[in-house]
C-alpha atoms as a printed R data frame, in Angstrom:
    type eleno elety resid chain resno      x       y      z
1   ATOM     1    CA   MET     A     1 56.948 -79.225 47.416
2   ATOM     2    CA   SER     A     2 55.967 -75.665 46.099
3   ATOM     3    CA   LEU     A     3 55.179 -72.692 48.232
4   ATOM     4    CA   THR     A     4 52.429 -72.033 47.119
5   ATOM     5    CA   ASP     A     5 50.519 -75.442 47.936
6   ATOM     6    CA   LEU     A     6 52.286 -75.781 51.461
7   ATOM     7    CA   ILE     A     7 51.659 -72.308 52.653
8   ATOM     8    CA   PRO     A     8 48.159 -71.239 54.306
9   ATOM     9    CA   GLY     A     9 47.433 -67.873 53.476
10  ATOM    10    CA   ARG     A    10 48.906 -64.694 52.562
11  ATOM    11    CA   LEU     A    11 49.832 -63.672 55.882
12  ATOM    12    CA   GLY     A    12 51.933 -65.107 58.309
13  ATOM    13    CA   PHE     A    13 53.989 -64.523 61.716
14  ATOM    14    CA   GLY     A    14 57.644 -64.102 62.029
15  ATOM    15    CA   THR     A    15 58.491 -64.340 65.824
16  ATOM    16    CA   ALA     A    16 62.039 -62.027 65.629
17  ATOM    17    CA   PRO     A    17 61.168 -59.862 67.518
18  ATOM    18    CA   LEU     A    18 59.614 -62.794 70.421
19  ATOM    19    CA   GLY     A    19 63.738 -63.048 70.583
20  ATOM    20    CA   ASN     A    20 64.112 -59.978 72.399
21  ATOM    21    CA   MET     A    21 64.823 -58.049 69.120
22  ATOM    22    CA   PHE     A    22 65.716 -53.996 70.274
23  ATOM    23    CA   ARG     A    23 63.850 -54.484 73.391
24  ATOM    24    CA   ALA     A    24 63.034 -57.118 75.976
25  ATOM    25    CA   ILE     A    25 59.540 -58.329 75.727
26  ATOM    26    CA   PRO     A    26 57.674 -59.439 78.979
27  ATOM    27    CA   ASP     A    27 56.842 -63.515 78.655
28  ATOM    28    CA   ASP     A    28 53.240 -62.567 78.480
29  ATOM    29    CA   GLU     A    29 53.425 -60.266 76.332
30  ATOM    30    CA   ALA     A    30 54.959 -62.689 74.221
31  ATOM    31    CA   ARG     A    31 52.715 -65.812 74.476
32  ATOM    32    CA   ALA     A    32 49.503 -63.001 74.088
33  ATOM    33    CA   THR     A    33 50.715 -62.110 70.928
34  ATOM    34    CA   VAL     A    34 50.784 -65.357 69.182
35  ATOM    35    CA   GLU     A    35 47.558 -66.255 70.668
36  ATOM    36    CA   ALA     A    36 46.499 -62.866 69.150
37  ATOM    37    CA   ALA     A    37 48.182 -64.638 65.888
38  ATOM    38    CA   TRP     A    38 46.084 -67.629 66.106
39  ATOM    39    CA   ASP     A    39 42.808 -66.505 66.860
40  ATOM    40    CA   HIS     A    40 43.138 -64.442 63.818
41  ATOM    41    CA   GLY     A    41 43.660 -66.664 62.079
42  ATOM    42    CA   ILE     A    42 46.720 -66.859 60.781
43  ATOM    43    CA   ARG     A    43 48.256 -70.608 60.257
44  ATOM    44    CA   PHE     A    44 52.165 -70.286 58.982
45  ATOM    45    CA   TYR     A    45 54.582 -69.301 61.757
46  ATOM    46    CA   ASP     A    46 58.454 -68.453 61.098
47  ATOM    47    CA   SER     A    47 61.264 -68.838 63.623
48  ATOM    48    CA   ALA     A    48 64.795 -69.266 63.794
49  ATOM    49    CA   PRO     A    49 67.472 -70.442 66.655
50  ATOM    50    CA   PHE     A    50 69.520 -67.154 65.672
51  ATOM    51    CA   TYR     A    51 66.348 -65.289 67.185
52  ATOM    52    CA   GLY     A    52 67.226 -64.398 70.633
53  ATOM    53    CA   ALA     A    53 69.424 -67.765 70.681
54  ATOM    54    CA   GLY     A    54 66.237 -70.024 71.108
55  ATOM    55    CA   LEU     A    55 64.125 -67.811 72.905
56  ATOM    56    CA   ALA     A    56 61.755 -66.900 69.844
57  ATOM    57    CA   GLU     A    57 61.249 -70.705 69.432
58  ATOM    58    CA   GLN     A    58 60.926 -71.464 72.962
59  ATOM    59    CA   ARG     A    59 58.355 -68.967 72.735
60  ATOM    60    CA   LEU     A    60 56.538 -70.064 70.067
61  ATOM    61    CA   GLY     A    61 56.723 -73.729 70.718
62  ATOM    62    CA   GLU     A    62 54.735 -72.850 74.225
63  ATOM    63    CA   VAL     A    63 51.416 -71.539 72.138
64  ATOM    64    CA   LEU     A    64 52.003 -74.235 69.655
65  ATOM    65    CA   ALA     A    65 52.408 -77.221 71.877
66  ATOM    66    CA   GLY     A    66 48.349 -76.357 72.668
67  ATOM    67    CA   LYS     A    67 47.336 -76.562 68.609
68  ATOM    68    CA   PRO     A    68 46.830 -79.394 66.508
69  ATOM    69    CA   ARG     A    69 49.778 -79.717 64.715
70  ATOM    70    CA   ASP     A    70 47.810 -80.981 60.884
71  ATOM    71    CA   SER     A    71 46.333 -77.338 61.333
72  ATOM    72    CA   TYR     A    72 49.967 -75.066 60.806
73  ATOM    73    CA   VAL     A    73 52.866 -74.910 59.023
74  ATOM    74    CA   LEU     A    74 56.153 -74.483 60.761
75  ATOM    75    CA   SER     A    75 59.470 -73.079 59.696
76  ATOM    76    CA   THR     A    76 62.473 -72.355 61.094
77  ATOM    77    CA   LYS     A    77 66.198 -72.255 60.225
78  ATOM    78    CA   VAL     A    78 69.562 -73.703 60.195
79  ATOM    79    CA   GLY     A    79 72.884 -72.329 60.038
80  ATOM    80    CA   ARG     A    80 73.426 -71.366 63.834
81  ATOM    81    CA   VAL     A    81 73.478 -73.903 66.838
82  ATOM    82    CA   ILE     A    82 72.581 -72.743 70.097
83  ATOM    83    CA   LEU     A    83 75.093 -74.004 73.170
84  ATOM    84    CA   ASP     A    84 74.782 -74.486 76.868
85  ATOM    85    CA   GLU     A    85 77.255 -72.050 78.049
86  ATOM    86    CA   HIS     A    86 76.682 -68.841 77.774
87  ATOM    87    CA   GLU     A    87 78.871 -66.130 76.151
88  ATOM    88    CA   THR     A    88 81.651 -63.560 78.306
89  ATOM    89    CA   SER     A    89 81.908 -61.516 75.016
90  ATOM    90    CA   ALA     A    90 80.063 -59.107 73.120
91  ATOM    91    CA   ARG     A    91 79.096 -61.501 70.032
92  ATOM    92    CA   ASP     A    92 80.778 -60.648 66.732
93  ATOM    93    CA   LEU     A    93 77.197 -60.331 63.894
94  ATOM    94    CA   GLY     A    94 78.572 -57.749 61.542
95  ATOM    95    CA   GLU     A    95 76.565 -55.129 60.434
96  ATOM    96    CA   LYS     A    96 73.699 -56.508 63.060
97  ATOM    97    CA   GLY     A    97 75.492 -55.749 66.096
98  ATOM    98    CA   GLY     A    98 73.633 -56.039 69.385
99  ATOM    99    CA   LEU     A    99 70.463 -57.333 67.390
100 ATOM   100    CA   PHE     A   100 69.445 -59.483 70.144
101 ATOM   101    CA   GLU     A   101 70.998 -58.056 72.973
102 ATOM   102    CA   HIS     A   102 68.387 -58.977 75.051
103 ATOM   103    CA   GLY     A   103 68.189 -62.772 74.247
104 ATOM   104    CA   ASN     A   104 69.049 -65.681 75.933
105 ATOM   105    CA   PRO     A   105 72.459 -65.345 77.093
106 ATOM   106    CA   ASN     A   106 73.885 -68.562 75.721
107 ATOM   107    CA   LYS     A   107 76.589 -69.148 72.827
108 ATOM   108    CA   ILE     A   108 75.981 -69.165 69.092
109 ATOM   109    CA   VAL     A   109 78.018 -71.065 66.942
110 ATOM   110    CA   HIS     A   110 77.786 -70.275 63.189
111 ATOM   111    CA   GLU     A   111 77.571 -73.542 61.381
112 ATOM   112    CA   TRP     A   112 76.135 -74.651 58.165
113 ATOM   113    CA   THR     A   113 77.542 -78.254 57.790
114 ATOM   114    CA   ALA     A   114 76.125 -81.257 57.766
115 ATOM   115    CA   GLU     A   115 76.529 -82.245 61.287
116 ATOM   116    CA   ALA     A   116 75.372 -78.837 62.280
117 ATOM   117    CA   THR     A   117 72.732 -78.679 60.339
118 ATOM   118    CA   GLU     A   118 71.147 -81.784 61.789
119 ATOM   119    CA   ARG     A   119 72.093 -81.252 65.234
120 ATOM   120    CA   SER     A   120 70.375 -77.427 64.460
121 ATOM   121    CA   ILE     A   121 67.076 -79.459 63.397
122 ATOM   122    CA   GLU     A   122 67.083 -81.935 66.886
123 ATOM   123    CA   ASP     A   123 67.353 -78.804 68.893
124 ATOM   124    CA   SER     A   124 64.507 -76.748 67.310
125 ATOM   125    CA   LEU     A   125 62.473 -79.228 67.483
126 ATOM   126    CA   LYS     A   126 63.019 -79.158 71.156
127 ATOM   127    CA   ARG     A   127 62.428 -75.848 71.406
128 ATOM   128    CA   LEU     A   128 59.494 -75.830 69.472
129 ATOM   129    CA   ARG     A   129 57.822 -78.634 71.240
130 ATOM   130    CA   THR     A   130 57.110 -80.381 67.671
131 ATOM   131    CA   ASP     A   131 57.651 -83.550 66.136
132 ATOM   132    CA   ARG     A   132 58.390 -81.993 62.845
133 ATOM   133    CA   LEU     A   133 58.962 -78.974 60.752
134 ATOM   134    CA   ASP     A   134 57.596 -78.242 57.433
135 ATOM   135    CA   ILE     A   135 59.858 -76.028 56.095
136 ATOM   136    CA   VAL     A   136 63.502 -75.217 56.795
137 ATOM   137    CA   TRP     A   137 65.232 -72.630 55.880
138 ATOM   138    CA   VAL     A   138 69.299 -72.024 55.232
139 ATOM   139    CA   HIS     A   139 70.321 -68.705 57.106
140 ATOM   140    CA   ASP     A   140 71.753 -65.747 56.833
141 ATOM   141    CA   ILE     A   141 75.023 -67.351 54.340
142 ATOM   142    CA   ALA     A   142 75.606 -63.778 52.769
143 ATOM   143    CA   GLN     A   143 77.200 -60.571 53.254
144 ATOM   144    CA   ASP     A   144 75.218 -58.609 55.775
145 ATOM   145    CA   PHE     A   145 76.515 -61.188 58.402
146 ATOM   146    CA   LEU     A   146 79.571 -62.762 56.761
147 ATOM   147    CA   GLY     A   147 81.635 -60.013 55.391
148 ATOM   148    CA   ASP     A   148 84.268 -61.417 52.867
149 ATOM   149    CA   LEU     A   149 84.045 -65.111 53.869
150 ATOM   150    CA   TRP     A   150 79.945 -65.521 52.834
151 ATOM   151    CA   LEU     A   151 80.976 -66.896 49.361
152 ATOM   152    CA   GLN     A   152 83.145 -69.899 51.745
153 ATOM   153    CA   LYS     A   153 80.365 -70.318 53.767
154 ATOM   154    CA   PHE     A   154 78.302 -70.813 50.823
155 ATOM   155    CA   GLU     A   155 80.332 -73.488 49.438
156 ATOM   156    CA   GLU     A   156 79.808 -74.726 53.562
157 ATOM   157    CA   ALA     A   157 76.430 -74.485 53.030
158 ATOM   158    CA   ARG     A   158 76.198 -75.764 49.588
159 ATOM   159    CA   THR     A   159 77.910 -79.163 50.406
160 ATOM   160    CA   GLY     A   160 77.043 -79.672 53.856
161 ATOM   161    CA   ALA     A   161 73.008 -77.953 55.332
162 ATOM   162    CA   PHE     A   162 71.366 -77.911 51.455
163 ATOM   163    CA   ARG     A   163 72.607 -81.900 50.979
164 ATOM   164    CA   VAL     A   164 70.996 -82.307 54.150
165 ATOM   165    CA   LEU     A   165 67.608 -80.562 53.918
166 ATOM   166    CA   SER     A   166 67.556 -81.613 50.312
167 ATOM   167    CA   ARG     A   167 67.641 -85.861 51.747
168 ATOM   168    CA   LEU     A   168 65.404 -84.997 54.039
169 ATOM   169    CA   ARG     A   169 62.980 -83.916 51.790
170 ATOM   170    CA   ASP     A   170 63.457 -86.561 49.465
171 ATOM   171    CA   GLU     A   171 62.668 -88.909 52.686
172 ATOM   172    CA   GLY     A   172 59.687 -86.977 53.341
173 ATOM   173    CA   VAL     A   173 60.798 -85.854 57.066
174 ATOM   174    CA   ILE     A   174 60.219 -82.128 56.236
175 ATOM   175    CA   LYS     A   175 58.211 -80.882 53.228
176 ATOM   176    CA   ALA     A   176 60.276 -77.936 51.254
177 ATOM   177    CA   TRP     A   177 63.826 -76.005 51.878
178 ATOM   178    CA   GLY     A   178 65.353 -73.589 50.911
179 ATOM   179    CA   LEU     A   179 67.433 -70.123 51.833
180 ATOM   180    CA   GLY     A   180 66.219 -67.385 54.344
181 ATOM   181    CA   VAL     A   181 68.765 -64.101 53.669
182 ATOM   182    CA   ASN     A   182 68.644 -60.423 53.844
183 ATOM   183    CA   ARG     A   183 70.552 -60.656 50.785
184 ATOM   184    CA   THR     A   184 69.866 -61.368 46.502
185 ATOM   185    CA   GLU     A   185 72.690 -62.671 45.777
186 ATOM   186    CA   PRO     A   186 73.198 -66.112 47.110
187 ATOM   187    CA   ILE     A   187 69.679 -67.224 46.432
188 ATOM   188    CA   GLU     A   188 70.702 -66.136 42.625
189 ATOM   189    CA   LEU     A   189 73.561 -68.603 43.267
190 ATOM   190    CA   ALA     A   190 71.763 -71.022 44.607
191 ATOM   191    CA   LEU     A   191 68.688 -71.577 42.324
192 ATOM   192    CA   ALA     A   192 72.064 -71.114 39.573
193 ATOM   193    CA   LEU     A   193 73.132 -74.373 40.722
194 ATOM   194    CA   ASP     A   194 71.982 -77.935 39.310
195 ATOM   195    CA   GLU     A   195 71.598 -79.548 42.391
196 ATOM   196    CA   PRO     A   196 70.714 -79.839 45.191
197 ATOM   197    CA   ARG     A   197 67.859 -77.248 44.163
198 ATOM   198    CA   PRO     A   198 65.709 -75.557 47.009
199 ATOM   199    CA   ASP     A   199 61.736 -75.415 46.956
200 ATOM   200    CA   GLY     A   200 61.604 -71.527 47.723
201 ATOM   201    CA   PHE     A   201 63.634 -68.808 49.626
202 ATOM   202    CA   LEU     A   202 62.376 -66.067 52.277
203 ATOM   203    CA   LEU     A   203 63.751 -62.542 51.566
204 ATOM   204    CA   ALA     A   204 63.949 -60.271 54.058
205 ATOM   205    CA   GLY     A   205 63.375 -56.639 53.662
206 ATOM   206    CA   ARG     A   206 64.290 -57.036 50.041
207 ATOM   207    CA   TYR     A   207 60.944 -56.699 48.474
208 ATOM   208    CA   THR     A   208 59.604 -54.090 50.732
209 ATOM   209    CA   LEU     A   209 58.213 -50.533 49.311
210 ATOM   210    CA   LEU     A   210 61.880 -48.943 50.333
211 ATOM   211    CA   ASP     A   211 64.140 -51.087 48.717
212 ATOM   212    CA   HIS     A   212 62.912 -53.684 45.810
213 ATOM   213    CA   GLY     A   213 64.562 -52.039 42.692
214 ATOM   214    CA   HIS     A   214 67.622 -54.710 43.224
215 ATOM   215    CA   ALA     A   215 65.292 -57.777 43.601
216 ATOM   216    CA   LEU     A   216 63.419 -57.175 40.244
217 ATOM   217    CA   GLN     A   217 66.750 -57.014 38.500
218 ATOM   218    CA   ARG     A   218 67.938 -60.750 38.618
219 ATOM   219    CA   LEU     A   219 66.387 -62.608 41.048
220 ATOM   220    CA   LEU     A   220 62.683 -62.465 40.417
221 ATOM   221    CA   PRO     A   221 62.658 -63.010 36.777
222 ATOM   222    CA   LEU     A   222 64.849 -66.180 37.869
223 ATOM   223    CA   ALA     A   223 62.344 -67.073 40.623
224 ATOM   224    CA   GLN     A   224 59.290 -66.476 37.967
225 ATOM   225    CA   GLU     A   225 61.524 -68.798 35.331
226 ATOM   226    CA   GLN     A   226 61.908 -71.782 37.763
227 ATOM   227    CA   GLY     A   227 58.583 -71.545 39.565
228 ATOM   228    CA   VAL     A   228 59.931 -70.936 42.510
229 ATOM   229    CA   GLY     A   229 58.068 -69.117 45.528
230 ATOM   230    CA   MET     A   230 59.419 -66.021 47.979
231 ATOM   231    CA   VAL     A   231 58.317 -65.220 51.092
232 ATOM   232    CA   VAL     A   232 58.280 -61.889 52.015
233 ATOM   233    CA   GLY     A   233 60.172 -60.970 55.369
234 ATOM   234    CA   GLY     A   234 60.579 -57.650 57.074
235 ATOM   235    CA   PRO     A   235 57.725 -55.917 55.237
236 ATOM   236    CA   TYR     A   236 58.274 -52.770 57.093
237 ATOM   237    CA   SER     A   237 62.115 -52.460 56.587
238 ATOM   238    CA   SER     A   238 62.558 -53.088 60.261
239 ATOM   239    CA   GLY     A   239 59.831 -51.041 61.590
240 ATOM   240    CA   VAL     A   240 60.376 -48.011 59.629
241 ATOM   241    CA   LEU     A   241 57.297 -47.867 57.558
242 ATOM   242    CA   ALA     A   242 55.136 -49.132 60.432
243 ATOM   243    CA   GLY     A   243 55.857 -46.238 62.705
244 ATOM   244    CA   GLY     A   244 59.493 -47.176 63.867
245 ATOM   245    CA   THR     A   245 62.896 -46.194 63.630
246 ATOM   246    CA   HIS     A   246 64.732 -48.953 62.333
247 ATOM   247    CA   PHE     A   247 65.993 -49.704 58.931
248 ATOM   248    CA   GLU     A   248 67.746 -52.443 58.014
249 ATOM   249    CA   TYR     A   249 68.142 -53.455 62.235
250 ATOM   250    CA   GLN     A   250 69.860 -50.203 62.787
251 ATOM   251    CA   GLN     A   251 68.470 -46.317 63.634
252 ATOM   252    CA   ALA     A   252 66.936 -45.449 60.115
253 ATOM   253    CA   PRO     A   253 69.380 -42.753 58.436
254 ATOM   254    CA   ALA     A   254 67.775 -38.889 57.347
255 ATOM   255    CA   GLU     A   255 67.676 -40.036 53.275
256 ATOM   256    CA   ILE     A   256 65.182 -43.224 54.364
257 ATOM   257    CA   ILE     A   257 63.343 -40.850 57.095
258 ATOM   258    CA   GLU     A   258 62.692 -38.505 54.198
259 ATOM   259    CA   ARG     A   259 61.302 -41.294 51.645
260 ATOM   260    CA   VAL     A   260 59.012 -42.698 54.463
261 ATOM   261    CA   GLY     A   261 57.695 -38.793 55.140
262 ATOM   262    CA   ARG     A   262 57.105 -39.104 51.274
263 ATOM   263    CA   LEU     A   263 55.366 -42.760 51.214
264 ATOM   264    CA   LYS     A   264 53.329 -41.190 54.016
265 ATOM   265    CA   ASP     A   265 52.224 -37.977 52.392
266 ATOM   266    CA   LEU     A   266 51.170 -39.497 49.608
267 ATOM   267    CA   ALA     A   267 48.825 -42.466 51.549
268 ATOM   268    CA   ALA     A   268 47.250 -39.751 53.193
269 ATOM   269    CA   GLN     A   269 46.186 -38.173 50.283
270 ATOM   270    CA   HIS     A   270 44.572 -41.221 49.059
271 ATOM   271    CA   GLY     A   271 43.416 -42.396 52.748
272 ATOM   272    CA   VAL     A   272 45.451 -45.252 52.700
273 ATOM   273    CA   GLY     A   273 47.183 -46.622 55.417
274 ATOM   274    CA   ILE     A   274 50.906 -47.031 54.756
275 ATOM   275    CA   LYS     A   275 51.380 -50.812 56.814
276 ATOM   276    CA   ALA     A   276 48.385 -51.552 53.794
277 ATOM   277    CA   ALA     A   277 50.537 -50.163 51.296
278 ATOM   278    CA   ALA     A   278 53.870 -52.130 52.605
279 ATOM   279    CA   LEU     A   279 52.321 -55.447 52.983
280 ATOM   280    CA   GLN     A   280 50.443 -55.187 49.407
281 ATOM   281    CA   PHE     A   281 52.626 -53.999 47.925
282 ATOM   282    CA   SER     A   282 55.130 -57.071 48.792
283 ATOM   283    CA   LEU     A   283 52.368 -59.528 48.117
284 ATOM   284    CA   ALA     A   284 51.674 -57.741 44.366
285 ATOM   285    CA   HIS     A   285 54.722 -59.392 42.751
286 ATOM   286    CA   PRO     A   286 53.614 -62.915 40.986
287 ATOM   287    CA   ALA     A   287 56.556 -64.880 42.857
288 ATOM   288    CA   ALA     A   288 55.305 -63.713 46.379
289 ATOM   289    CA   VAL     A   289 53.665 -66.413 48.427
290 ATOM   290    CA   ALA     A   290 53.123 -65.068 51.548
291 ATOM   291    CA   VAL     A   291 54.032 -62.140 53.822
292 ATOM   292    CA   ILE     A   292 55.728 -62.567 57.376
293 ATOM   293    CA   PRO     A   293 55.756 -59.228 59.414
294 ATOM   294    CA   GLY     A   294 56.700 -59.898 62.825
295 ATOM   295    CA   ALA     A   295 54.746 -58.119 66.004
296 ATOM   296    CA   THR     A   296 55.369 -58.392 70.125
297 ATOM   297    CA   ARG     A   297 51.835 -56.403 70.856
298 ATOM   298    CA   PRO     A   298 48.802 -58.547 70.264
299 ATOM   299    CA   SER     A   299 47.164 -55.186 68.800
300 ATOM   300    CA   ARG     A   300 50.016 -55.353 65.820
301 ATOM   301    CA   ILE     A   301 47.990 -58.556 64.736
302 ATOM   302    CA   ALA     A   302 44.871 -57.229 64.350
303 ATOM   303    CA   GLU     A   303 46.111 -54.213 62.397
304 ATOM   304    CA   ASP     A   304 48.182 -56.164 60.255
305 ATOM   305    CA   THR     A   305 45.137 -58.446 59.285
306 ATOM   306    CA   ALA     A   306 43.466 -55.119 58.797
307 ATOM   307    CA   ALA     A   307 46.066 -53.653 56.390
308 ATOM   308    CA   LEU     A   308 45.701 -56.851 54.215
309 ATOM   309    CA   ASP     A   309 42.234 -56.686 53.541
310 ATOM   310    CA   GLU     A   310 42.472 -52.765 53.532
311 ATOM   311    CA   HIS     A   311 40.489 -51.343 49.985
312 ATOM   312    CA   ILE     A   312 43.399 -49.356 48.390
313 ATOM   313    CA   PRO     A   313 42.591 -47.179 45.377
314 ATOM   314    CA   ALA     A   314 44.154 -47.425 42.171
315 ATOM   315    CA   ALA     A   315 44.928 -43.761 41.692
316 ATOM   316    CA   PHE     A   316 46.995 -44.454 44.979
317 ATOM   317    CA   TRP     A   317 49.305 -46.958 42.954
318 ATOM   318    CA   ALA     A   318 49.728 -44.522 39.771
319 ATOM   319    CA   ASP     A   319 50.273 -41.586 41.755
320 ATOM   320    CA   LEU     A   320 53.312 -43.615 44.034
321 ATOM   321    CA   ARG     A   321 54.691 -45.002 40.684
322 ATOM   322    CA   ALA     A   322 54.175 -40.961 39.003
323 ATOM   323    CA   ALA     A   323 56.023 -40.155 42.095
324 ATOM   324    CA   GLY     A   324 59.020 -42.505 41.698
325 ATOM   325    CA   LEU     A   325 58.391 -43.829 44.641
326 ATOM   326    CA   VAL     A   326 58.133 -47.552 43.145
327 ATOM   327    CA   SER     A   327 60.439 -49.146 40.143
328 ATOM   328    CA   PRO     A   328 59.035 -48.651 37.054
329 ATOM   329    CA   ALA     A   329 59.317 -53.154 36.814
330 ATOM   330    CA   ALA     A   330 57.549 -53.443 39.690
331 ATOM   331    CA   PRO     A   331 54.319 -55.179 39.728
332 ATOM   332    CA   LEU     A   332 51.263 -53.232 41.499
333 ATOM   333    CA   PRO     A   333 48.532 -54.405 43.028
334 ATOM   334    CA   HIS     A   334 45.278 -54.431 40.968
335 ATOM   335    CA   GLY     A   335 47.348 -54.265 37.738
336 ATOM   336    CA   ALA     A   336 47.679 -50.833 38.545
């Protein structure tokens, strides 16, 4: 099934922050944030076992268990199995070290085999308190987490996770599957396969106001050619576009801070909110099906909803292009 037919609305909710990414979030605050997403009409929720070693799934499941299952679309990921035993040393997360240091202490096994995929799905169903998943993404088979081993792990996923998910889709157990990554190359490889073939992909941080040029070169033309949809994750580039200090899950370097300042200055000249510019830019590409910003406070949900509906004058997009702040190849809202 195409993601366009499956995902309701253009705005979803990404739950990585609910896994205590960057800070420890009180349970009641996390619960209130998910409830706010529901109250604002959001019906697409994305999670992963990796987010706080199961914590984000647990928190999301606690709220959604009280909602009619047929009224929302749920996605999660495979590639990490959460064990009952606890970590006794620092986790090796490649470039993302310390990302969920405030999450659950459970040990995480990074594995994309068929057996691990089936176990991961079973465990996610329990944490999410549901009887089924709509979309399953193959998580993080890319350079940022795996370094030089990523191609080896991609092959593990191709012969393991990809085939399991294709079978589950064909059997009607899930409705769609794809890759959920922070890099374009694994998706390009997956789209080049004769089989198994993904239905879409979740691309985090690679189609934002700050970083989109590489995705436009090969991945997105290929996706359009094959009619494969994209869910845009991390539209605020780890928060730096929304008032935070992180870019690529680390403290933003000086050159990124300077670029964000230029974007904000131009937005201010046109009376445009930077969140609105970020969300509407990410959704302007024809391959984009939905955008899933994360949040840990109910007020942020209201901001995201308003940002999606905010009117942005064509002159802003034209000035953005003239200033060289977006790629000449990037589609802009309303054909600007």
